[in-house]
N, C-alpha and C positions, 0 to 999 in steps of 0.2 A: 502653730499659728497663734499670736497673742490675742487674748480675750480682754476687750476694755470694758469699762464701766464708768457711770456716773458716780461720782463719790459723795451724792448729797447727803446720805444719812451719816455720813462721817464728819460733816463740816460742823464745829462748834461755833459759838457766837464770835470769838476771836478770829477764827480763820475767814468766817463771813464778812467780818469788818475789813480785814486785810485784802480780801479779794475785792470788795467793793472800791476801796482805794486804789488798787491796781487798775481797776476797769476805767477809772477817771482819765488815766493817762494812756489808756490803749489807743494805738493806731491801728485803725481798721484797714483791710485790705480794698484797695479800689477795684471797682467793677471793670470786667474784660469781657467782651463778647468772643467766644470760642468757636471757631468753625471746625467741624468735624472733616478731617481729611486724613491726617496720618493713621488714625483709627482705623480706617477702611483697609488700608494697605497691610496693616499689623493684625487683623482680626483673627486670623488663623492662629497665631501665636498667643493672643489673649484668651481664646475660648477655653484654653486647658484650665483657667482659673474660674471657670463658670460654675455657679451653683443654682439651684432652683428654689424660687419663692413660690410657696403655695397657699391658697386660701380658698376652701371649699373646691369650687371647679376651676378657680384661676390658677394657671401656671405662668410664671414669668421667669425667664433665664436672667441671671445677672452675673457680674463678674465680682469674684471675690478678691480682696486686696492682697498684695504679696510684697516682700521686702524688694524682690528683683524689679517689679513693675515700678515702684514708686522711686526706688533710689536711682533709677537709670533716668529720670526726668531732670530737668534743669530748673529747679525751683528755688526761689528766695527762701521760702520756709517749706520744709518738708513735714506734711502732717503725719505721717507714719511714724517717722522718727520721734517727733515730738509727742504723740500718742504713747508710743512705747516707753520712752523716757519717765513720764510721769504717770503711766498706767492709769490714764483717765481718758473719757471721750470728750473732755473741754480743756482747751488752752485758750485763755482769754486773747481774742484778736488775731490768734494764729490758727486755731482749729476748732470745728464746732461738730464734730460727731459724725461727718459724712461718710465714714468708711463703714458703718453698719446698717442693718435695716431694723428699725425700731418697731416695737410691737403696736404702736398705735396706727402704724402704716396698715396693718391687717385689719384694725378696727374700721378704717376707712373704705378699705376694699369691700369688706363685708357689710358695711352699711349701705354702699352703693347697690350691692347684689340684692339686698333684702328689702330695701325701702323703696325702690323705683323713684327716688327723689332727685336723683342725678342724671341727666341725659346729656352725655357727652358728644354726641354726634354733630359734627359741623360747628362745634363751640370752640372758642378761644380759651385755652386753659393755662394757668400758671401754676407749676408744680414748685412752691417757695420752700428753699431749703431741702431741696430733692434728695440730696445724698446719691445713693444707688439710682435712684429714678423709679422706683417701681410704680408710684402713683401716676406719674406721667406717662409711663409706659402703657399702664392700664388704660388711661385716658386716650392715648394715641391708637391703642388696639380698638377702641370703640368710636373711633371717626373724629377725634379732637385735632386741632392745631395746638400744639404744645410748646411752651417756654419752660426749659429747665433751669432752675437757679441754684447755687450752693455757693457756700462761703469760699471755699478751698478751690483753687484753679486746677490743682492736681487730681482732686476728687472728680471734677467734672471731665477731665481729659482721660484719666486712666480707669475710671469706674462707670460714671454715668453715660457717657457717650458709648463706650463698648457695650454696655448693657442694652441701651436702646437698639444697637445695630444687631445684637444677638437676637432681638426678637422681630427682625424684619427679614423677610424672604429676599434673597439676593436680587432677584428680578425686579423688585419693588423698592429696592434700597433708595435710589435717586429721587423717586416721588416722594416717598415717605419722610426723607430727610429734608424736603422742602417745606414740610409741615412742622418741623422742629426748630427751635432755637436754643442756643446754650449761653449762659452767662455764669460768671463767677463774682465773688466780691461781696462787699457789706451791702445791707438793704438800702440805706440812705444813697450810696454811691450808684446801686442798681437802679434805684427809682430815677436818679438823674440821668442815667444813661439811656434809659428807654426814650423813644420819639415821644414828642409831646402828642397828647391824645391817644397814646396806646392804652387801650383797656382790655379788660379779660371778663368773659362771661362767668368763668369758675376759677376760683383761687383755692388750691389745695395746699395744706400746710400741716405737717406732722412733727410733734415734739419739739416745737420752736418757741415756747413761752415759758421756758424754765427760769430766764433771767428778766426780771421786771425792768432793768435798765434798757432793755432793747424794744419795749412795748411802744414807745413814742414813734420811732422810726418804722416799725412794723405797721403800725395803725395808720401812719401818714401815707404808706404805700397803698394800704387797703382803700384809703380815702381817695387818692389819686388814680388808682389803676382798677378799681371795680367798676364794671359798666353799670349803666343805670338800672337794669333789672337783673344784675348778677347776684351770685351768691359765693360765699365764702365758707369753706369747711375747714375747721380748727381741731384736731385731734390731739389730745394730750393727757396726760396723768392729772387727775383733780388737784393734786399738791405735790410740789417738788421740795420735798423736806430739806431743810438746811440752806436752801437757795432763795425761798421766799416766792417765787413765782407759782403760778396755778390758775385754774379756771375762775374762780372768784375774783381774783386780783386783775385778771385779763377782762373779764365781763365789765368789771368797774370802769377800765379805762375806755372800753368800747362806749359805754353809756356817757361817759363824759364828753364824747365828740359831738353829741346831739344830732348827728347826722346818721350814725349807724345803730342798729339794734340786733340782738343776739338772742338765740334760744337753745336750750339744750336739746338735741335730737337723739342722743343715744348715751347710754351708760353701762358700764361693765357691771356683771352682777357677782363677781368673785374676785379674789385675788386684790392686786394693787388697783385702787380705783382710776378708772379712764372714763374719759367722755369725749363726745364730739359735739361742738357747738357750731350752729349755722349763723352766719353774720350776713347781713344785708342792709340796703339803704332804706331810710325812713320813707 
């Protein structure tokens, strides 16, 4: 199985400029709501690809991607093929890293366990840039109503939805799925697709602020979709070298809204520096 990576540390100034120029012409994927139907009937075939995510006492089963699963789909853009071709977790406008579980996901789970700051019970939760869906599944297990969103449709269909199903008892499947919604596509398109007035008590997002060019639509989504007393938890590396994104830059953009405030609520003590910031309305 191929191991992918961010190539952040390898990007020089020339590459970064070329990447920026390319992004200006990027056509982003339109949002689609995806209904979990075919995944239910094929779950027994999918389960053989399952792995276990663990964090302290939390154990969440999830689907590991495979060539067979993705190449069998009918997609305009195949995320797995692209990722393998360029040996990267990012292909601008085509693939945004949804096939792997990022380390900051564990940070958010552990923070929730240790801090008692997040109460999911009966809350509306958005797992933004969900990928495999670990954060949303954890929220669902703790009584939340969850919307899962990721950029690539094939990630939602072939990884996210099956992973959600793996963590639901068969007799509870129908009722639990009523508490879930699934969307693919670009954040701006997703924001437009949601019903007017649809807001969330908790927004969770991990490793989504590496590209400063996406900050505007991410923050616009926050402004429109965060409930009056809601909280956003952003988990990310302090700095994404070679790309320009990072916590300080993102906090600066948050401050410029004049409507949102942020505070750092957790920092890693060793290794690559990682943080969690909490964002809310003023």
